[in-house]
C-alpha positions as CSV (number, residue, x, y, z in Angstrom):
1,M,32.3,-6.0,-2.6
2,S,36.1,-5.5,-2.8
3,G,35.6,-2.4,-4.9
4,F,33.3,-0.9,-2.2
5,R,35.9,-1.7,0.5
6,R,38.6,0.1,-1.5
7,L,36.2,3.1,-2.0
8,V,35.5,3.3,1.8
9,T,39.2,3.0,2.5
10,F,40.1,5.8,0.1
11,T,37.3,7.9,1.8
12,D,38.8,7.2,5.2
13,Q,42.2,8.3,4.1
14,G,40.7,11.5,2.7
15,V,38.9,12.2,6.0
16,S,42.1,11.6,8.0
17,S,44.2,13.8,5.7
18,I,41.7,16.7,5.6
19,S,41.0,16.6,9.3
20,N,44.8,16.8,10.1
21,F,45.1,19.7,7.7
22,V,42.2,21.6,9.3
23,A,43.5,20.9,12.8
24,V,46.9,22.4,11.9
25,A,45.2,25.4,10.3
26,V,43.1,26.0,13.4
27,A,46.3,25.8,15.6
28,A,48.0,28.3,13.3
29,N,45.1,30.7,13.6
30,V,45.2,30.8,17.4
31,A,49.0,30.7,17.9
32,T,51.6,33.4,17.8
33,A,54.4,32.9,15.3
34,H,56.6,31.7,18.1
35,D,54.1,29.3,19.5
36,F,53.2,27.9,16.1
37,G,56.9,27.3,15.5
38,Q,57.1,25.3,18.7
39,F,54.0,23.4,17.8
40,S,55.4,22.7,14.3
41,L,58.5,21.2,15.8
42,A,56.5,19.0,18.2
43,Y,54.1,18.0,15.5
44,A,56.9,17.0,13.2
45,G,58.3,14.7,15.9
46,L,54.9,13.1,16.4
47,L,54.5,12.6,12.6
48,L,57.8,10.9,12.5
49,F,56.7,8.3,15.1
50,L,53.3,8.0,13.4
51,G,55.1,7.2,10.1
52,A,57.4,4.7,12.0
53,Q,54.3,3.0,13.6
54,R,52.7,2.7,10.2
55,A,55.8,1.1,8.7
56,L,56.6,-1.1,11.6
57,V,53.1,-2.3,12.6
58,G,50.5,-1.1,10.0
59,E,52.2,-2.3,6.8
60,T,53.2,-5.6,8.5
61,L,49.6,-6.1,9.4
62,L,48.4,-5.5,5.9
63,V,51.0,-7.7,4.3
64,R,50.9,-10.7,6.7
65,Y,47.4,-10.7,8.1
66,S,45.0,-9.5,5.4
67,R,43.9,-13.0,4.4
68,T,40.6,-14.1,5.9
69,G,41.1,-15.7,9.3
70,E,44.7,-14.6,9.8
71,L,44.0,-11.7,12.1
72,T,42.8,-13.3,15.4
73,R,41.9,-11.3,18.5
74,R,45.2,-12.3,20.1
75,V,47.2,-11.0,17.1
76,A,45.1,-7.8,17.1
77,G,45.9,-7.2,20.8
78,A,49.6,-8.0,20.2
79,S,49.8,-5.5,17.3
80,L,48.3,-2.8,19.4
81,G,50.8,-3.7,22.1
82,A,53.6,-3.2,19.6
83,T,52.1,0.3,18.8
84,A,52.1,1.1,22.5
85,L,55.8,0.3,22.6
86,V,56.4,2.7,19.7
87,A,54.5,5.3,21.7
88,V,57.0,5.1,24.6
89,P,60.0,6.8,22.7
90,A,57.5,9.3,21.2
91,V,56.4,10.3,24.7
92,L,60.0,10.5,25.9
93,L,61.2,12.6,22.9
94,L,58.3,15.1,23.2
95,A,58.8,15.3,27.0
96,A,62.5,15.9,26.4
97,G,61.4,18.8,24.2
98,A,59.5,20.3,27.1
99,F,62.6,19.9,29.3
100,L,64.8,21.6,26.8
101,S,62.5,24.4,25.8
102,A,61.8,27.7,27.6
103,P,59.4,27.4,30.6
104,E,56.6,29.2,28.7
105,D,56.8,26.6,25.9
106,A,57.1,23.5,28.1
107,G,53.3,23.1,28.5
108,L,52.7,22.7,24.7
109,W,55.4,20.0,24.4
110,L,53.9,18.1,27.4
111,I,50.4,18.2,25.9
112,M,51.8,16.7,22.6
113,A,53.6,14.1,24.7
114,A,50.4,13.2,26.5
115,V,48.3,12.9,23.4
116,S,50.8,10.9,21.3
117,P,49.8,7.4,22.6
118,F,46.2,8.1,21.8
119,V,47.1,9.3,18.3
120,L,49.3,6.3,17.5
121,L,46.9,3.7,18.9
122,Q,43.9,5.2,17.2
123,D,45.8,5.1,13.9
124,S,46.8,1.5,14.5
125,I,43.2,0.4,15.0
126,R,42.5,1.9,11.6
127,Y,44.9,-0.6,10.1
128,L,43.3,-3.4,12.1
129,F,39.9,-2.7,10.7
130,I,41.2,-2.4,7.1
131,C,43.2,-5.6,7.5
132,Q,40.0,-7.3,8.7
133,A,38.1,-6.0,5.5
134,R,36.0,-3.7,7.8
135,P,37.1,-0.3,6.5
136,A,33.7,1.2,7.5
137,K,34.7,0.9,11.1
138,A,38.0,2.7,10.4
139,L,36.0,5.5,8.7
140,L,33.7,5.7,11.7
141,I,36.4,6.3,14.2
142,D,38.2,8.7,12.0
143,G,34.9,10.6,11.5
144,I,34.3,10.7,15.3
145,W,37.8,12.2,15.8
146,A,37.4,14.6,12.9
147,V,34.0,15.9,13.8
148,G,34.5,15.9,17.6
149,S,37.9,17.5,17.7
150,I,37.6,20.0,14.9
151,S,34.2,21.3,16.1
152,T,35.5,21.8,19.7
153,M,38.8,23.3,18.4
154,I,36.9,25.8,16.3
155,V,34.6,26.8,19.1
156,T,37.6,27.2,21.4
157,A,39.4,29.4,18.9
158,R,36.3,31.6,18.3
159,T,35.8,32.1,22.1
160,G,39.3,33.2,22.6
161,G,40.9,30.0,23.7
162,G,44.7,29.6,23.2
163,L,46.8,27.0,21.5
164,T,47.2,24.9,24.6
165,L,43.4,24.4,25.0
166,V,43.0,23.8,21.3
167,L,45.5,21.0,21.4
168,V,43.8,19.5,24.5
169,W,40.6,19.2,22.5
170,W,42.5,17.6,19.6
171,G,44.0,15.0,21.9
172,A,40.6,14.4,23.6
173,G,39.1,13.7,20.2
174,A,41.8,11.1,19.5
175,A,41.1,9.5,23.0
176,V,37.4,9.3,22.3
177,A,38.0,7.7,18.8
178,L,40.4,5.3,20.4
179,A,37.9,4.2,23.0
180,V,35.3,3.6,20.4
181,G,37.8,1.7,18.3
182,L,38.8,-0.5,21.1
183,A,35.1,-1.3,21.9
184,L,34.5,-2.2,18.2
185,A,37.6,-4.3,18.0
186,R,36.9,-6.0,21.3
187,T,40.5,-6.0,22.2
188,V,43.1,-4.0,24.2
189,P,46.8,-3.4,23.7
190,A,48.9,-6.4,25.0
191,V,52.3,-4.8,25.5
192,I,54.1,-8.0,26.5
193,H,52.7,-9.9,23.5
194,G,53.5,-6.8,21.4
195,A,57.2,-7.2,22.0
196,R,56.9,-10.9,21.0
197,W,54.8,-9.9,17.9
198,L,57.5,-7.5,16.8
199,W,60.2,-10.2,17.2
200,L,58.2,-12.8,15.3
201,N,57.5,-10.4,12.5
202,R,61.0,-8.8,12.6
203,D,61.9,-9.8,9.0
204,F,59.1,-7.6,7.7
205,A,58.5,-5.0,10.4
206,F,62.1,-3.9,10.8
207,R,62.8,-3.9,7.1
208,Y,59.8,-1.6,6.5
209,L,60.9,0.6,9.3
210,A,64.4,0.9,7.9
211,E,62.9,1.8,4.5
212,F,60.8,4.5,6.0
213,L,63.6,6.0,8.1
214,T,66.1,6.0,5.2
215,L,63.7,7.8,2.9
216,N,62.7,10.3,5.5
217,A,66.4,11.0,6.5
218,S,67.2,11.6,2.8
219,T,64.3,13.9,2.3
220,F,64.9,16.0,5.4
221,A,68.6,16.1,4.8
222,V,68.3,17.4,1.2
223,L,65.9,20.1,2.2
224,Y,68.3,21.5,4.8
225,L,71.3,21.2,2.5
226,L,69.5,22.9,-0.4
227,V,69.4,26.1,1.7
228,F,73.1,26.6,0.9
229,P,73.0,26.7,-2.9
230,L,69.4,28.0,-3.2
231,G,68.8,30.0,-0.1
232,A,65.7,29.9,2.1
233,A,63.5,31.4,-0.7
234,G,64.5,28.7,-3.1
235,V,63.7,25.9,-0.7
236,G,60.4,27.7,0.1
237,A,59.5,27.8,-3.6
238,L,60.2,24.0,-3.8
239,R,58.0,23.3,-0.9
240,A,55.2,25.6,-2.2
241,A,55.2,23.9,-5.6
242,Q,55.0,20.6,-3.9
243,L,52.0,21.8,-1.8
244,L,50.1,22.4,-5.1
245,F,50.3,18.6,-5.7
246,S,49.7,17.5,-2.1
247,P,46.2,16.1,-2.7
248,L,47.9,13.4,-4.8
249,N,49.9,12.4,-1.7
250,T,46.6,11.3,-0.1
251,V,45.9,9.2,-3.2
252,F,49.3,7.5,-3.0
253,S,48.9,6.9,0.8
254,A,45.5,5.4,0.3
255,I,47.0,2.8,-2.2
256,K,48.9,1.2,0.7
257,T,45.8,0.9,2.9
258,A,43.2,0.2,0.2
259,V,44.9,-1.9,-2.4
260,I,47.6,-3.9,-0.6
261,P,45.0,-5.9,1.5
262,E,43.0,-6.7,-1.6
263,L,46.1,-7.8,-3.5
264,V,47.1,-10.0,-0.6
265,R,43.6,-11.7,-0.6
266,T,43.7,-12.3,-4.3
267,R,47.4,-13.4,-4.5
268,G,47.8,-16.5,-6.7
269,N,44.7,-16.0,-8.8
270,P,43.9,-13.9,-12.0
271,A,42.2,-11.2,-9.9
272,F,45.6,-10.2,-8.6
273,R,46.7,-8.9,-12.1
274,S,43.3,-7.2,-12.6
275,R,43.7,-5.3,-9.3
276,L,47.1,-4.1,-10.3
277,V,46.0,-2.9,-13.7
278,E,42.9,-1.3,-12.3
279,T,45.0,0.5,-9.6
280,L,47.5,1.7,-12.2
281,G,44.7,3.1,-14.4
282,I,42.8,4.9,-11.7
283,V,45.9,6.5,-10.2
284,L,47.2,7.5,-13.6
285,V,44.0,9.2,-14.5
286,L,43.9,11.1,-11.2
287,S,47.6,12.1,-11.5
288,L,47.1,13.3,-15.1
289,G,43.9,15.2,-14.2
290,W,45.3,16.9,-11.1
291,G,48.6,17.7,-12.8
292,T,46.8,19.3,-15.7
293,A,44.7,21.4,-13.4
294,V,47.8,22.7,-11.6
295,L,49.6,23.5,-14.9
296,L,46.5,25.4,-16.0
297,L,46.0,27.2,-12.7
298,P,45.5,30.9,-13.2
299,A,48.0,33.3,-11.5
300,S,45.1,34.8,-9.4
301,A,44.2,31.4,-8.0
302,G,47.9,30.6,-7.4
303,E,48.5,33.8,-5.5
304,F,45.4,33.2,-3.4
305,V,46.8,29.8,-2.4
306,L,50.5,30.6,-2.0
307,G,50.6,34.4,-1.7
308,D,53.9,36.0,-2.9
309,T,55.6,32.6,-3.1
310,W,53.5,31.8,-6.2
311,R,55.8,33.8,-8.4
312,N,58.7,31.5,-7.7
313,A,56.7,28.3,-7.3
314,A,54.9,28.7,-10.6
315,E,58.1,28.0,-12.6
316,L,58.4,24.6,-10.8
317,R,55.1,23.2,-11.8
318,W,56.3,21.2,-14.8
319,P,59.0,19.2,-13.0
320,Y,56.7,18.5,-10.1
321,A,54.0,17.4,-12.5
322,V,56.5,14.9,-14.0
323,Q,57.6,13.8,-10.6
324,Y,54.0,13.0,-9.5
325,L,53.4,11.2,-12.8
326,A,56.5,9.1,-12.1
327,M,55.1,8.4,-8.6
328,V,52.3,6.4,-10.3
329,P,54.3,3.3,-11.4
330,Y,56.6,3.7,-8.3
331,T,53.6,3.4,-6.0
332,V,51.9,0.6,-7.8
333,L,55.2,-1.3,-7.9
334,L,55.5,-0.8,-4.1
335,A,52.0,-2.2,-3.6
336,Y,52.9,-5.2,-5.8
337,F,56.2,-5.8,-3.9
338,R,54.3,-5.6,-0.5
339,A,51.5,-8.0,-1.6
340,A,53.9,-10.4,-3.3
341,Q,56.2,-10.2,-0.2
342,A,59.0,-9.3,-2.6
343,N,60.8,-7.4,0.2
344,R,64.3,-7.4,-1.2
345,L,62.9,-5.7,-4.4
346,S,61.0,-3.0,-2.5
347,T,64.1,-2.3,-0.3
348,R,66.2,-2.0,-3.5
349,M,63.8,0.4,-5.2
350,R,63.3,2.6,-2.1
351,G,67.0,2.6,-1.5
352,V,67.7,3.9,-5.0
353,L,65.1,6.6,-4.4
354,A,66.6,7.6,-1.1
355,A,70.1,7.9,-2.6
356,L,69.0,9.8,-5.7
357,T,66.7,12.1,-3.7
358,L,69.8,13.2,-1.8
359,A,72.2,13.3,-4.7
360,L,70.3,14.6,-7.8
361,P,68.4,17.7,-6.4
362,L,71.5,18.8,-4.5
363,G,73.9,18.3,-7.4
364,L,71.6,20.1,-9.9
365,A,71.0,22.9,-7.3
366,L,74.7,23.8,-7.5
367,T,73.8,25.7,-10.7
368,G,71.8,28.0,-8.4
369,S,68.5,27.0,-10.1
370,A,65.5,25.8,-8.0
371,E,64.0,24.5,-11.2
372,A,67.0,22.3,-11.9
373,S,66.7,21.0,-8.4
374,A,63.0,20.2,-8.9
375,W,63.9,18.3,-12.0
376,G,66.4,16.3,-9.8
377,F,63.5,15.2,-7.6
378,A,61.5,14.2,-10.6
379,A,64.5,12.2,-12.1
380,A,65.0,10.4,-8.7
381,V,61.5,9.1,-8.7
382,A,61.6,8.1,-12.4
383,V,64.9,6.2,-12.1
384,A,63.7,4.5,-8.9
385,A,60.5,3.3,-10.7
386,G,62.6,2.2,-13.6
387,C,64.9,0.2,-11.3
388,G,61.8,-1.4,-9.7
389,L,60.5,-2.5,-13.2
390,L,63.9,-3.8,-14.1
391,S,64.1,-5.8,-10.8
392,V,60.8,-7.5,-11.6
393,R,61.9,-8.4,-15.1
394,T,65.3,-9.8,-13.7
395,A,63.5,-11.8,-11.0
396,R,61.2,-13.4,-13.6
397,V,64.1,-14.3,-15.9
398,R,66.2,-15.8,-13.1
399,A,63.2,-17.8,-11.8
400,G,62.3,-18.9,-15.3
401,R,58.6,-18.1,-14.6
402,T,55.9,-17.2,-17.0
403,S,54.4,-13.8,-16.7
404,D,51.4,-15.1,-14.8
405,A,53.4,-17.1,-12.3
406,A,55.7,-14.1,-11.7
407,L,52.8,-12.5,-9.9
408,A,53.4,-14.8,-7.0
409,P,55.9,-14.0,-4.2
410,V,59.4,-13.7,-5.6
411,D,61.4,-14.0,-2.4
């Protein structure tokens, strides 16, 4: 049964990722270059808060409440209330974008501000259902949003509707999915209890948020700084090469939602180790398979996907293949740390990655080579994963535990 739950959760993650990609593609097709630039800025801000919500609320739910009976209706309402609190600064930031932008762009920002609470709360209910071992309900509400919003967006685009109307339908789809999710969960956001929930879970929630913000700050900073030694074309080549491996990002994201709850439920018994080994094997096969496919991709197919950028991006496939291969042990270790509540170890590993992601690609880019910079990204992930493995070994030695007992929480 647990295997079926993981499969459904992986499917849900795929539906969510693909629908988001299609929604952005539809927006790009109906927008002018200027309007799409404005939308991209607003969408990036929304994604920042979505990631923060997942770290602050979603991951805390999975780690602390995935055991049977832990997630009561009161806790569910409080966690949704916490998400509602996260939505407040999201609305304010996007509304500030409307105030600071030109009058003709303000409407777009206001629409993104208006839909942001629906997007965040709908995503939070996904985590509730997965935490409750009911991923089929998460898949249902994501499917409702995907089918409803994308179909109306495409019809609007084909009938000459503009970007503003397309975004209204996207937000309406999130609102409908949210309403269905609330009905299925039989709860509503409890904002006051949400503040208390955050305070009671602050040791986990704020640590996970800090990890997320540190990694994102490092990633964004290095991309902007790389413009100076590599130029915009060099950074574009890096991003294009990364795009070729983007389906693996869905796999790594799904590990958090699909595997962590199962690890939490099996913590302390032999199935815990089996889940870890199984996850490592599956993700390793997927990474090797997709990496091989990208390395063997014909130039004609590459040009179809990336256009003229393919020429520069093609040279970067090897370092990115190595980077995504190194992401396998890194991601499995992160799932282990979360399930074992080894929070200090996860913070240490992710801190190393944040520091090296900023230092290595930038330092190697001083040679003027985008390929050298790409190898810097790969080395950052590999070293971080190595530090994670070393941390586990050190913790075992210090505690004097056997290899089986070491699978229990280490701090």
